PDB file of all heavy atoms in Angstrom:
ATOM      1  N   MET A   1       0.843  -1.180   0.000  1.00  0.00           N
ATOM      2  CA  MET A   1       0.000   0.000   0.000  1.00  0.00           C
ATOM      3  C   MET A   1       0.885   1.238   0.000  1.00  0.00           C
ATOM      4  O   MET A   1       1.811   1.336   0.780  1.00  0.00           O
ATOM      5  CB  MET A   1      -0.912  -0.029   1.221  1.00  0.00           C
ATOM      6  CG  MET A   1      -1.852   1.104   1.301  1.00  0.00           C
ATOM      7  SD  MET A   1      -2.861   0.890   2.778  1.00  0.00           S
ATOM      8  CE  MET A   1      -4.360   1.509   2.207  1.00  0.00           C
ATOM      9  N   THR A   2       0.555   2.176  -0.856  1.00  0.00           N
ATOM     10  CA  THR A   2       1.324   3.408  -0.936  1.00  0.00           C
ATOM     11  C   THR A   2       0.514   4.575  -0.392  1.00  0.00           C
ATOM     12  O   THR A   2      -0.683   4.443  -0.124  1.00  0.00           O
ATOM     13  CB  THR A   2       1.730   3.708  -2.394  1.00  0.00           C
ATOM     14  OG1 THR A   2       0.539   3.915  -3.137  1.00  0.00           O
ATOM     15  CG2 THR A   2       2.530   2.570  -2.991  1.00  0.00           C
ATOM     16  N   ASP A   3       1.136   5.729  -0.266  1.00  0.00           N
ATOM     17  CA  ASP A   3       0.445   6.903   0.255  1.00  0.00           C
ATOM     18  C   ASP A   3      -0.728   7.326  -0.627  1.00  0.00           C
ATOM     19  O   ASP A   3      -1.721   7.832  -0.146  1.00  0.00           O
ATOM     20  CB  ASP A   3       1.411   8.073   0.400  1.00  0.00           C
ATOM     21  CG  ASP A   3       2.343   7.889   1.583  1.00  0.00           C
ATOM     22  OD1 ASP A   3       1.981   7.140   2.506  1.00  0.00           O
ATOM     23  OD2 ASP A   3       3.421   8.490   1.585  1.00  0.00           O
ATOM     24  N   LYS A   4      -0.621   7.134  -1.934  1.00  0.00           N
ATOM     25  CA  LYS A   4      -1.714   7.569  -2.795  1.00  0.00           C
ATOM     26  C   LYS A   4      -2.930   6.656  -2.703  1.00  0.00           C
ATOM     27  O   LYS A   4      -3.980   6.989  -3.223  1.00  0.00           O
ATOM     28  CB  LYS A   4      -1.255   7.757  -4.226  1.00  0.00           C
ATOM     29  CG  LYS A   4      -0.575   6.615  -4.865  1.00  0.00           C
ATOM     30  CD  LYS A   4      -0.090   7.034  -6.242  1.00  0.00           C
ATOM     31  CE  LYS A   4       1.025   6.112  -6.655  1.00  0.00           C
ATOM     32  NZ  LYS A   4       1.471   6.302  -7.986  1.00  0.00           N
ATOM     33  N   ASP A   5      -2.831   5.529  -2.020  1.00  0.00           N
ATOM     34  CA  ASP A   5      -3.982   4.664  -1.791  1.00  0.00           C
ATOM     35  C   ASP A   5      -4.805   5.117  -0.591  1.00  0.00           C
ATOM     36  O   ASP A   5      -5.930   4.678  -0.409  1.00  0.00           O
ATOM     37  CB  ASP A   5      -3.539   3.218  -1.568  1.00  0.00           C
ATOM     38  CG  ASP A   5      -2.986   2.588  -2.831  1.00  0.00           C
ATOM     39  OD1 ASP A   5      -3.359   3.031  -3.932  1.00  0.00           O
ATOM     40  OD2 ASP A   5      -2.173   1.655  -2.705  1.00  0.00           O
ATOM     41  N   ASP A   6      -4.243   5.998   0.230  1.00  0.00           N
ATOM     42  CA  ASP A   6      -4.951   6.477   1.414  1.00  0.00           C
ATOM     43  C   ASP A   6      -6.045   7.460   1.020  1.00  0.00           C
ATOM     44  O   ASP A   6      -5.925   8.207   0.059  1.00  0.00           O
ATOM     45  CB  ASP A   6      -3.992   7.171   2.381  1.00  0.00           C
ATOM     46  CG  ASP A   6      -3.035   6.197   3.037  1.00  0.00           C
ATOM     47  OD1 ASP A   6      -3.318   4.990   3.020  1.00  0.00           O
ATOM     48  OD2 ASP A   6      -2.009   6.654   3.555  1.00  0.00           O
ATOM     49  N   ILE A   7      -7.099   7.461   1.804  1.00  0.00           N
ATOM     50  CA  ILE A   7      -8.200   8.399   1.595  1.00  0.00           C
ATOM     51  C   ILE A   7      -8.124   9.437   2.695  1.00  0.00           C
ATOM     52  O   ILE A   7      -8.088   9.115   3.877  1.00  0.00           O
ATOM     53  CB  ILE A   7      -9.561   7.678   1.645  1.00  0.00           C
ATOM     54  CG1 ILE A   7      -9.645   6.655   0.521  1.00  0.00           C
ATOM     55  CG2 ILE A   7     -10.695   8.683   1.561  1.00  0.00           C
ATOM     56  CD1 ILE A   7     -10.852   5.766   0.601  1.00  0.00           C
ATOM     57  N   GLU A   8      -8.085  10.693   2.308  1.00  0.00           N
ATOM     58  CA  GLU A   8      -8.024  11.777   3.282  1.00  0.00           C
ATOM     59  C   GLU A   8      -9.435  12.244   3.579  1.00  0.00           C
ATOM     60  O   GLU A   8     -10.201  12.576   2.678  1.00  0.00           O
ATOM     61  CB  GLU A   8      -7.202  12.925   2.709  1.00  0.00           C
ATOM     62  CG  GLU A   8      -6.990  14.038   3.690  1.00  0.00           C
ATOM     63  CD  GLU A   8      -6.093  15.110   3.119  1.00  0.00           C
ATOM     64  OE1 GLU A   8      -5.227  14.792   2.295  1.00  0.00           O
ATOM     65  OE2 GLU A   8      -6.270  16.267   3.500  1.00  0.00           O
ATOM     66  N   LEU A   9      -9.817  12.246   4.844  1.00  0.00           N
ATOM     67  CA  LEU A   9     -11.145  12.673   5.248  1.00  0.00           C
ATOM     68  C   LEU A   9     -11.059  13.982   6.018  1.00  0.00           C
ATOM     69  O   LEU A   9     -10.098  14.236   6.731  1.00  0.00           O
ATOM     70  CB  LEU A   9     -11.813  11.620   6.124  1.00  0.00           C
ATOM     71  CG  LEU A   9     -12.058  10.258   5.488  1.00  0.00           C
ATOM     72  CD1 LEU A   9     -12.641   9.309   6.504  1.00  0.00           C
ATOM     73  CD2 LEU A   9     -12.987  10.392   4.299  1.00  0.00           C
ATOM     74  N   LYS A  10     -12.070  14.792   5.878  1.00  0.00           N
ATOM     75  CA  LYS A  10     -12.171  16.049   6.617  1.00  0.00           C
ATOM     76  C   LYS A  10     -13.468  15.983   7.411  1.00  0.00           C
ATOM     77  O   LYS A  10     -14.503  15.569   6.877  1.00  0.00           O
ATOM     78  CB  LYS A  10     -12.196  17.202   5.621  1.00  0.00           C
ATOM     79  CG  LYS A  10     -12.111  18.555   6.235  1.00  0.00           C
ATOM     80  CD  LYS A  10     -11.998  19.589   5.130  1.00  0.00           C
ATOM     81  CE  LYS A  10     -11.949  20.964   5.718  1.00  0.00           C
ATOM     82  NZ  LYS A  10     -11.886  21.985   4.683  1.00  0.00           N
ATOM     83  N   VAL A  11     -13.418  16.340   8.686  1.00  0.00           N
ATOM     84  CA  VAL A  11     -14.611  16.254   9.532  1.00  0.00           C
ATOM     85  C   VAL A  11     -14.872  17.585  10.224  1.00  0.00           C
ATOM     86  O   VAL A  11     -13.978  18.402  10.403  1.00  0.00           O
ATOM     87  CB  VAL A  11     -14.480  15.133  10.595  1.00  0.00           C
ATOM     88  CG1 VAL A  11     -14.401  13.771   9.949  1.00  0.00           C
ATOM     89  CG2 VAL A  11     -13.304  15.366  11.504  1.00  0.00           C
ATOM     90  N   CYS A  12     -16.115  17.778  10.621  1.00  0.00           N
ATOM     91  CA  CYS A  12     -16.535  18.960  11.363  1.00  0.00           C
ATOM     92  C   CYS A  12     -15.772  19.019  12.682  1.00  0.00           C
ATOM     93  O   CYS A  12     -15.648  18.017  13.384  1.00  0.00           O
ATOM     94  CB  CYS A  12     -18.034  18.891  11.610  1.00  0.00           C
ATOM     95  SG  CYS A  12     -18.689  20.183  12.681  1.00  0.00           S
ATOM     96  N   LYS A  13     -15.280  20.198  13.034  1.00  0.00           N
ATOM     97  CA  LYS A  13     -14.521  20.371  14.288  1.00  0.00           C
ATOM     98  C   LYS A  13     -15.414  20.224  15.511  1.00  0.00           C
ATOM     99  O   LYS A  13     -14.927  19.955  16.592  1.00  0.00           O
ATOM    100  CB  LYS A  13     -13.859  21.749  14.317  1.00  0.00           C
ATOM    101  CG  LYS A  13     -12.898  22.005  13.199  1.00  0.00           C
ATOM    102  CD  LYS A  13     -11.627  21.263  13.397  1.00  0.00           C
ATOM    103  CE  LYS A  13     -10.653  21.633  12.300  1.00  0.00           C
ATOM    104  NZ  LYS A  13      -9.482  20.816  12.284  1.00  0.00           N
ATOM    105  N   ASN A  14     -16.724  20.371  15.335  1.00  0.00           N
ATOM    106  CA  ASN A  14     -17.643  20.323  16.463  1.00  0.00           C
ATOM    107  C   ASN A  14     -18.277  18.948  16.671  1.00  0.00           C
ATOM    108  O   ASN A  14     -18.320  18.445  17.785  1.00  0.00           O
ATOM    109  CB  ASN A  14     -18.733  21.385  16.278  1.00  0.00           C
ATOM    110  CG  ASN A  14     -19.521  21.638  17.523  1.00  0.00           C
ATOM    111  OD1 ASN A  14     -18.966  21.696  18.610  1.00  0.00           O
ATOM    112  ND2 ASN A  14     -20.823  21.797  17.380  1.00  0.00           N
ATOM    113  N   CYS A  15     -18.765  18.311  15.577  1.00  0.00           N
ATOM    114  CA  CYS A  15     -19.535  17.068  15.748  1.00  0.00           C
ATOM    115  C   CYS A  15     -18.958  15.874  14.993  1.00  0.00           C
ATOM    116  O   CYS A  15     -19.538  14.801  15.015  1.00  0.00           O
ATOM    117  CB  CYS A  15     -20.972  17.295  15.310  1.00  0.00           C
ATOM    118  SG  CYS A  15     -21.171  17.469  13.523  1.00  0.00           S
ATOM    119  N   ASP A  16     -17.837  16.035  14.310  1.00  0.00           N
ATOM    120  CA  ASP A  16     -17.181  14.959  13.554  1.00  0.00           C
ATOM    121  C   ASP A  16     -17.980  14.478  12.344  1.00  0.00           C
ATOM    122  O   ASP A  16     -17.750  13.385  11.857  1.00  0.00           O
ATOM    123  CB  ASP A  16     -16.833  13.763  14.446  1.00  0.00           C
ATOM    124  CG  ASP A  16     -15.755  14.080  15.458  1.00  0.00           C
ATOM    125  OD1 ASP A  16     -14.953  15.003  15.192  1.00  0.00           O
ATOM    126  OD2 ASP A  16     -15.703  13.426  16.499  1.00  0.00           O
ATOM    127  N   ALA A  17     -18.913  15.276  11.839  1.00  0.00           N
ATOM    128  CA  ALA A  17     -19.615  14.927  10.609  1.00  0.00           C
ATOM    129  C   ALA A  17     -18.636  15.036   9.441  1.00  0.00           C
ATOM    130  O   ALA A  17     -17.790  15.921   9.426  1.00  0.00           O
ATOM    131  CB  ALA A  17     -20.794  15.870  10.387  1.00  0.00           C
ATOM    132  N   PRO A  18     -18.731  14.153   8.467  1.00  0.00           N
ATOM    133  CA  PRO A  18     -17.810  14.240   7.330  1.00  0.00           C
ATOM    134  C   PRO A  18     -18.066  15.489   6.496  1.00  0.00           C
ATOM    135  O   PRO A  18     -19.206  15.860   6.252  1.00  0.00           O
ATOM    136  CB  PRO A  18     -18.108  12.972   6.529  1.00  0.00           C
ATOM    137  CG  PRO A  18     -19.442  12.531   6.980  1.00  0.00           C
ATOM    138  CD  PRO A  18     -19.645  13.034   8.374  1.00  0.00           C
ATOM    139  N   LEU A  19     -16.992  16.154   6.097  1.00  0.00           N
ATOM    140  CA  LEU A  19     -17.070  17.342   5.248  1.00  0.00           C
ATOM    141  C   LEU A  19     -16.367  17.053   3.930  1.00  0.00           C
ATOM    142  O   LEU A  19     -15.485  16.202   3.866  1.00  0.00           O
ATOM    143  CB  LEU A  19     -16.386  18.534   5.937  1.00  0.00           C
ATOM    144  CG  LEU A  19     -16.983  19.015   7.247  1.00  0.00           C
ATOM    145  CD1 LEU A  19     -16.099  20.098   7.852  1.00  0.00           C
ATOM    146  CD2 LEU A  19     -18.384  19.549   7.036  1.00  0.00           C
ATOM    147  N   PRO A  20     -16.726  17.764   2.878  1.00  0.00           N
ATOM    148  CA  PRO A  20     -16.038  17.557   1.599  1.00  0.00           C
ATOM    149  C   PRO A  20     -14.597  18.043   1.670  1.00  0.00           C
ATOM    150  O   PRO A  20     -14.300  19.034   2.324  1.00  0.00           O
ATOM    151  CB  PRO A  20     -16.853  18.391   0.616  1.00  0.00           C
ATOM    152  CG  PRO A  20     -17.617  19.354   1.443  1.00  0.00           C
ATOM    153  CD  PRO A  20     -17.806  18.740   2.789  1.00  0.00           C
ATOM    154  N   ASN A  21     -13.694  17.335   1.002  1.00  0.00           N
ATOM    155  CA  ASN A  21     -12.287  17.723   0.966  1.00  0.00           C
ATOM    156  C   ASN A  21     -12.038  18.931   0.102  1.00  0.00           C
ATOM    157  O   ASN A  21     -11.126  19.695   0.349  1.00  0.00           O
ATOM    158  CB  ASN A  21     -11.427  16.564   0.438  1.00  0.00           C
ATOM    159  CG  ASN A  21     -10.884  15.719   1.547  1.00  0.00           C
ATOM    160  OD1 ASN A  21     -10.845  16.133   2.683  1.00  0.00           O
ATOM    161  ND2 ASN A  21     -10.466  14.530   1.212  1.00  0.00           N
ATOM    162  N   ASP A  22     -12.816  19.091  -0.945  1.00  0.00           N
ATOM    163  CA  ASP A  22     -12.594  20.172  -1.896  1.00  0.00           C
ATOM    164  C   ASP A  22     -13.739  21.177  -1.794  1.00  0.00           C
ATOM    165  O   ASP A  22     -14.802  20.962  -2.369  1.00  0.00           O
ATOM    166  CB  ASP A  22     -12.510  19.605  -3.315  1.00  0.00           C
ATOM    167  CG  ASP A  22     -12.132  20.641  -4.337  1.00  0.00           C
ATOM    168  OD1 ASP A  22     -11.869  21.799  -3.946  1.00  0.00           O
ATOM    169  OD2 ASP A  22     -12.098  20.298  -5.528  1.00  0.00           O
ATOM    170  N   PRO A  23     -13.560  22.269  -1.058  1.00  0.00           N
ATOM    171  CA  PRO A  23     -14.653  23.225  -0.861  1.00  0.00           C
ATOM    172  C   PRO A  23     -15.083  23.945  -2.131  1.00  0.00           C
ATOM    173  O   PRO A  23     -16.147  24.539  -2.178  1.00  0.00           O
ATOM    174  CB  PRO A  23     -14.100  24.215   0.159  1.00  0.00           C
ATOM    175  CG  PRO A  23     -12.634  24.041   0.126  1.00  0.00           C
ATOM    176  CD  PRO A  23     -12.358  22.641  -0.352  1.00  0.00           C
ATOM    177  N   SER A  24     -14.287  23.885  -3.189  1.00  0.00           N
ATOM    178  CA  SER A  24     -14.663  24.559  -4.431  1.00  0.00           C
ATOM    179  C   SER A  24     -15.707  23.767  -5.218  1.00  0.00           C
ATOM    180  O   SER A  24     -16.350  24.313  -6.108  1.00  0.00           O
ATOM    181  CB  SER A  24     -13.431  24.791  -5.300  1.00  0.00           C
ATOM    182  OG  SER A  24     -12.866  23.557  -5.709  1.00  0.00           O
ATOM    183  N   ARG A  25     -15.880  22.490  -4.911  1.00  0.00           N
ATOM    184  CA  ARG A  25     -16.871  21.669  -5.597  1.00  0.00           C
ATOM    185  C   ARG A  25     -18.245  21.911  -4.983  1.00  0.00           C
ATOM    186  O   ARG A  25     -18.379  22.311  -3.841  1.00  0.00           O
ATOM    187  CB  ARG A  25     -16.504  20.195  -5.485  1.00  0.00           C
ATOM    188  CG  ARG A  25     -15.182  19.890  -6.164  1.00  0.00           C
ATOM    189  CD  ARG A  25     -14.818  18.463  -6.025  1.00  0.00           C
ATOM    190  NE  ARG A  25     -15.712  17.675  -6.865  1.00  0.00           N
ATOM    191  CZ  ARG A  25     -15.837  16.369  -6.771  1.00  0.00           C
ATOM    192  NH1 ARG A  25     -15.143  15.700  -5.879  1.00  0.00           N
ATOM    193  NH2 ARG A  25     -16.640  15.712  -7.567  1.00  0.00           N
ATOM    194  N   LEU A  26     -19.289  21.637  -5.753  1.00  0.00           N
ATOM    195  CA  LEU A  26     -20.656  21.787  -5.267  1.00  0.00           C
ATOM    196  C   LEU A  26     -20.891  20.829  -4.105  1.00  0.00           C
ATOM    197  O   LEU A  26     -20.607  19.636  -4.201  1.00  0.00           O
ATOM    198  CB  LEU A  26     -21.635  21.491  -6.399  1.00  0.00           C
ATOM    199  CG  LEU A  26     -23.113  21.605  -6.076  1.00  0.00           C
ATOM    200  CD1 LEU A  26     -23.455  23.049  -5.707  1.00  0.00           C
ATOM    201  CD2 LEU A  26     -23.942  21.166  -7.262  1.00  0.00           C
ATOM    202  N   ASN A  27     -21.373  21.355  -2.978  1.00  0.00           N
ATOM    203  CA  ASN A  27     -21.645  20.515  -1.818  1.00  0.00           C
ATOM    204  C   ASN A  27     -22.736  21.161  -0.978  1.00  0.00           C
ATOM    205  O   ASN A  27     -23.190  22.257  -1.261  1.00  0.00           O
ATOM    206  CB  ASN A  27     -20.369  20.276  -1.013  1.00  0.00           C
ATOM    207  CG  ASN A  27     -19.785  21.557  -0.476  1.00  0.00           C
ATOM    208  OD1 ASN A  27     -20.384  22.226   0.352  1.00  0.00           O
ATOM    209  ND2 ASN A  27     -18.610  21.933  -0.948  1.00  0.00           N
ATOM    210  N   TYR A  28     -23.138  20.466   0.073  1.00  0.00           N
ATOM    211  CA  TYR A  28     -24.199  20.958   0.932  1.00  0.00           C
ATOM    212  C   TYR A  28     -23.675  21.742   2.128  1.00  0.00           C
ATOM    213  O   TYR A  28     -24.446  22.203   2.947  1.00  0.00           O
ATOM    214  CB  TYR A  28     -25.053  19.792   1.437  1.00  0.00           C
ATOM    215  CG  TYR A  28     -25.798  19.109   0.328  1.00  0.00           C
ATOM    216  CD1 TYR A  28     -25.426  17.850  -0.124  1.00  0.00           C
ATOM    217  CD2 TYR A  28     -26.872  19.730  -0.296  1.00  0.00           C
ATOM    218  CE1 TYR A  28     -26.102  17.226  -1.155  1.00  0.00           C
ATOM    219  CE2 TYR A  28     -27.559  19.119  -1.332  1.00  0.00           C
ATOM    220  CZ  TYR A  28     -27.174  17.869  -1.744  1.00  0.00           C
ATOM    221  OH  TYR A  28     -27.846  17.254  -2.761  1.00  0.00           O
ATOM    222  N   PHE A  29     -22.375  21.900   2.248  1.00  0.00           N
ATOM    223  CA  PHE A  29     -21.783  22.624   3.361  1.00  0.00           C
ATOM    224  C   PHE A  29     -21.167  23.904   2.816  1.00  0.00           C
ATOM    225  O   PHE A  29     -20.071  23.894   2.279  1.00  0.00           O
ATOM    226  CB  PHE A  29     -20.737  21.776   4.070  1.00  0.00           C
ATOM    227  CG  PHE A  29     -21.288  20.478   4.589  1.00  0.00           C
ATOM    228  CD1 PHE A  29     -21.053  19.298   3.928  1.00  0.00           C
ATOM    229  CD2 PHE A  29     -22.068  20.453   5.728  1.00  0.00           C
ATOM    230  CE1 PHE A  29     -21.564  18.101   4.406  1.00  0.00           C
ATOM    231  CE2 PHE A  29     -22.595  19.264   6.205  1.00  0.00           C
ATOM    232  CZ  PHE A  29     -22.337  18.097   5.543  1.00  0.00           C
ATOM    233  N   ASN A  30     -21.870  25.007   2.931  1.00  0.00           N
ATOM    234  CA  ASN A  30     -21.439  26.246   2.295  1.00  0.00           C
ATOM    235  C   ASN A  30     -21.097  27.366   3.269  1.00  0.00           C
ATOM    236  O   ASN A  30     -20.511  28.355   2.862  1.00  0.00           O
ATOM    237  CB  ASN A  30     -22.537  26.744   1.344  1.00  0.00           C
ATOM    238  CG  ASN A  30     -22.793  25.756   0.225  1.00  0.00           C
ATOM    239  OD1 ASN A  30     -21.875  25.252  -0.375  1.00  0.00           O
ATOM    240  ND2 ASN A  30     -24.063  25.481  -0.019  1.00  0.00           N
ATOM    241  N   LEU A  31     -21.451  27.232   4.532  1.00  0.00           N
ATOM    242  CA  LEU A  31     -21.268  28.337   5.465  1.00  0.00           C
ATOM    243  C   LEU A  31     -19.861  28.407   6.050  1.00  0.00           C
ATOM    244  O   LEU A  31     -19.403  29.475   6.406  1.00  0.00           O
ATOM    245  CB  LEU A  31     -22.298  28.237   6.595  1.00  0.00           C
ATOM    246  CG  LEU A  31     -23.761  28.275   6.134  1.00  0.00           C
ATOM    247  CD1 LEU A  31     -24.694  28.061   7.321  1.00  0.00           C
ATOM    248  CD2 LEU A  31     -24.066  29.590   5.440  1.00  0.00           C
ATOM    249  N   SER A  32     -19.187  27.279   6.160  1.00  0.00           N
ATOM    250  CA  SER A  32     -17.848  27.244   6.742  1.00  0.00           C
ATOM    251  C   SER A  32     -17.088  26.051   6.190  1.00  0.00           C
ATOM    252  O   SER A  32     -17.680  25.036   5.838  1.00  0.00           O
ATOM    253  CB  SER A  32     -17.940  27.129   8.269  1.00  0.00           C
ATOM    254  OG  SER A  32     -16.669  26.923   8.832  1.00  0.00           O
ATOM    255  N   HIS A  33     -15.765  26.181   6.133  1.00  0.00           N
ATOM    256  CA  HIS A  33     -14.932  25.068   5.681  1.00  0.00           C
ATOM    257  C   HIS A  33     -14.500  24.184   6.852  1.00  0.00           C
ATOM    258  O   HIS A  33     -13.886  23.145   6.647  1.00  0.00           O
ATOM    259  CB  HIS A  33     -13.685  25.583   4.977  1.00  0.00           C
ATOM    260  CG  HIS A  33     -13.984  26.360   3.750  1.00  0.00           C
ATOM    261  ND1 HIS A  33     -14.652  25.831   2.661  1.00  0.00           N
ATOM    262  CD2 HIS A  33     -13.733  27.649   3.430  1.00  0.00           C
ATOM    263  CE1 HIS A  33     -14.779  26.749   1.733  1.00  0.00           C
ATOM    264  NE2 HIS A  33     -14.235  27.876   2.173  1.00  0.00           N
ATOM    265  N   PHE A  34     -14.811  24.589   8.096  1.00  0.00           N
ATOM    266  CA  PHE A  34     -14.318  23.873   9.268  1.00  0.00           C
ATOM    267  C   PHE A  34     -15.406  23.181  10.082  1.00  0.00           C
ATOM    268  O   PHE A  34     -15.126  22.248  10.804  1.00  0.00           O
ATOM    269  CB  PHE A  34     -13.538  24.823  10.179  1.00  0.00           C
ATOM    270  CG  PHE A  34     -12.406  25.488   9.466  1.00  0.00           C
ATOM    271  CD1 PHE A  34     -12.471  26.823   9.118  1.00  0.00           C
ATOM    272  CD2 PHE A  34     -11.276  24.766   9.108  1.00  0.00           C
ATOM    273  CE1 PHE A  34     -11.436  27.430   8.456  1.00  0.00           C
ATOM    274  CE2 PHE A  34     -10.228  25.364   8.445  1.00  0.00           C
ATOM    275  CZ  PHE A  34     -10.307  26.705   8.106  1.00  0.00           C
ATOM    276  N   VAL A  35     -16.656  23.678  10.003  1.00  0.00           N
ATOM    277  CA  VAL A  35     -17.770  23.044  10.710  1.00  0.00           C
ATOM    278  C   VAL A  35     -18.921  22.864   9.739  1.00  0.00           C
ATOM    279  O   VAL A  35     -19.049  23.611   8.762  1.00  0.00           O
ATOM    280  CB  VAL A  35     -18.241  23.851  11.942  1.00  0.00           C
ATOM    281  CG1 VAL A  35     -17.176  23.913  13.002  1.00  0.00           C
ATOM    282  CG2 VAL A  35     -18.698  25.237  11.559  1.00  0.00           C
ATOM    283  N   CYS A  36     -19.774  21.879   9.991  1.00  0.00           N
ATOM    284  CA  CYS A  36     -20.925  21.643   9.128  1.00  0.00           C
ATOM    285  C   CYS A  36     -21.939  22.776   9.308  1.00  0.00           C
ATOM    286  O   CYS A  36     -21.896  23.536  10.282  1.00  0.00           O
ATOM    287  CB  CYS A  36     -21.552  20.278   9.424  1.00  0.00           C
ATOM    288  SG  CYS A  36     -22.332  20.119  11.032  1.00  0.00           S
ATOM    289  N   ASP A  37     -22.870  22.905   8.369  1.00  0.00           N
ATOM    290  CA  ASP A  37     -23.839  23.990   8.418  1.00  0.00           C
ATOM    291  C   ASP A  37     -24.701  23.935   9.675  1.00  0.00           C
ATOM    292  O   ASP A  37     -25.042  24.972  10.239  1.00  0.00           O
ATOM    293  CB  ASP A  37     -24.730  23.964   7.177  1.00  0.00           C
ATOM    294  CG  ASP A  37     -24.005  24.434   5.931  1.00  0.00           C
ATOM    295  OD1 ASP A  37     -22.825  24.827   6.035  1.00  0.00           O
ATOM    296  OD2 ASP A  37     -24.617  24.400   4.847  1.00  0.00           O
ATOM    297  N   ASP A  38     -25.082  22.738  10.129  1.00  0.00           N
ATOM    298  CA  ASP A  38     -25.901  22.617  11.338  1.00  0.00           C
ATOM    299  C   ASP A  38     -25.162  23.183  12.555  1.00  0.00           C
ATOM    300  O   ASP A  38     -25.736  23.929  13.332  1.00  0.00           O
ATOM    301  CB  ASP A  38     -26.284  21.163  11.601  1.00  0.00           C
ATOM    302  CG  ASP A  38     -27.254  20.630  10.558  1.00  0.00           C
ATOM    303  OD1 ASP A  38     -27.969  21.442   9.928  1.00  0.00           O
ATOM    304  OD2 ASP A  38     -27.303  19.407  10.363  1.00  0.00           O
ATOM    305  N   CYS A  39     -23.909  22.825  12.724  1.00  0.00           N
ATOM    306  CA  CYS A  39     -23.132  23.331  13.863  1.00  0.00           C
ATOM    307  C   CYS A  39     -22.870  24.826  13.722  1.00  0.00           C
ATOM    308  O   CYS A  39     -22.875  25.557  14.701  1.00  0.00           O
ATOM    309  CB  CYS A  39     -21.816  22.575  13.992  1.00  0.00           C
ATOM    310  SG  CYS A  39     -22.027  20.872  14.559  1.00  0.00           S
ATOM    311  N   PHE A  40     -22.643  25.285  12.500  1.00  0.00           N
ATOM    312  CA  PHE A  40     -22.414  26.707  12.267  1.00  0.00           C
ATOM    313  C   PHE A  40     -23.615  27.527  12.723  1.00  0.00           C
ATOM    314  O   PHE A  40     -23.460  28.561  13.374  1.00  0.00           O
ATOM    315  CB  PHE A  40     -22.131  26.957  10.779  1.00  0.00           C
ATOM    316  CG  PHE A  40     -21.769  28.375  10.469  1.00  0.00           C
ATOM    317  CD1 PHE A  40     -20.464  28.813  10.617  1.00  0.00           C
ATOM    318  CD2 PHE A  40     -22.739  29.274  10.031  1.00  0.00           C
ATOM    319  CE1 PHE A  40     -20.128  30.125  10.333  1.00  0.00           C
ATOM    320  CE2 PHE A  40     -22.403  30.581   9.745  1.00  0.00           C
ATOM    321  CZ  PHE A  40     -21.097  31.013   9.898  1.00  0.00           C
ATOM    322  N   LYS A  41     -24.819  27.029  12.410  1.00  0.00           N
ATOM    323  CA  LYS A  41     -26.030  27.741  12.810  1.00  0.00           C
ATOM    324  C   LYS A  41     -26.199  27.720  14.328  1.00  0.00           C
ATOM    325  O   LYS A  41     -26.658  28.694  14.919  1.00  0.00           O
ATOM    326  CB  LYS A  41     -27.249  27.136  12.131  1.00  0.00           C
ATOM    327  CG  LYS A  41     -27.280  27.406  10.647  1.00  0.00           C
ATOM    328  CD  LYS A  41     -28.423  26.696   9.969  1.00  0.00           C
ATOM    329  CE  LYS A  41     -28.365  26.905   8.462  1.00  0.00           C
ATOM    330  NZ  LYS A  41     -29.384  26.126   7.759  1.00  0.00           N
ATOM    331  N   GLU A  42     -25.839  26.613  14.968  1.00  0.00           N
ATOM    332  CA  GLU A  42     -25.939  26.512  16.434  1.00  0.00           C
ATOM    333  C   GLU A  42     -24.941  27.431  17.117  1.00  0.00           C
ATOM    334  O   GLU A  42     -25.234  28.024  18.155  1.00  0.00           O
ATOM    335  CB  GLU A  42     -25.682  25.077  16.888  1.00  0.00           C
ATOM    336  CG  GLU A  42     -26.809  24.131  16.590  1.00  0.00           C
ATOM    337  CD  GLU A  42     -26.490  22.700  16.999  1.00  0.00           C
ATOM    338  OE1 GLU A  42     -25.505  22.500  17.750  1.00  0.00           O
ATOM    339  OE2 GLU A  42     -27.216  21.803  16.581  1.00  0.00           O
ATOM    340  N   LEU A  43     -23.732  27.559  16.546  1.00  0.00           N
ATOM    341  CA  LEU A  43     -22.678  28.369  17.154  1.00  0.00           C
ATOM    342  C   LEU A  43     -22.869  29.863  16.922  1.00  0.00           C
ATOM    343  O   LEU A  43     -22.315  30.674  17.651  1.00  0.00           O
ATOM    344  CB  LEU A  43     -21.313  27.930  16.618  1.00  0.00           C
ATOM    345  CG  LEU A  43     -20.896  26.506  16.942  1.00  0.00           C
ATOM    346  CD1 LEU A  43     -19.616  26.154  16.184  1.00  0.00           C
ATOM    347  CD2 LEU A  43     -20.694  26.328  18.434  1.00  0.00           C
ATOM    348  N   SER A  44     -23.662  30.221  15.927  1.00  0.00           N
ATOM    349  CA  SER A  44     -23.872  31.636  15.591  1.00  0.00           C
ATOM    350  C   SER A  44     -24.888  32.282  16.495  1.00  0.00           C
ATOM    351  O   SER A  44     -25.730  31.756  17.069  1.00  0.00           O
ATOM    352  CB  SER A  44     -24.323  31.786  14.147  1.00  0.00           C
ATOM    353  OG  SER A  44     -23.318  31.324  13.294  1.00  0.00           O
TER     354      SER A  44
END
């Protein structure tokens, strides 16, 4: 197994929900790159 076989995951800093790795792609998490939209709304 080489390094390029690894999958890099990004998770919400608050609840560990999976986040997209590439924020420039279309996704459902648009308010922050570090926390999911649900947590962002709770923290605001």
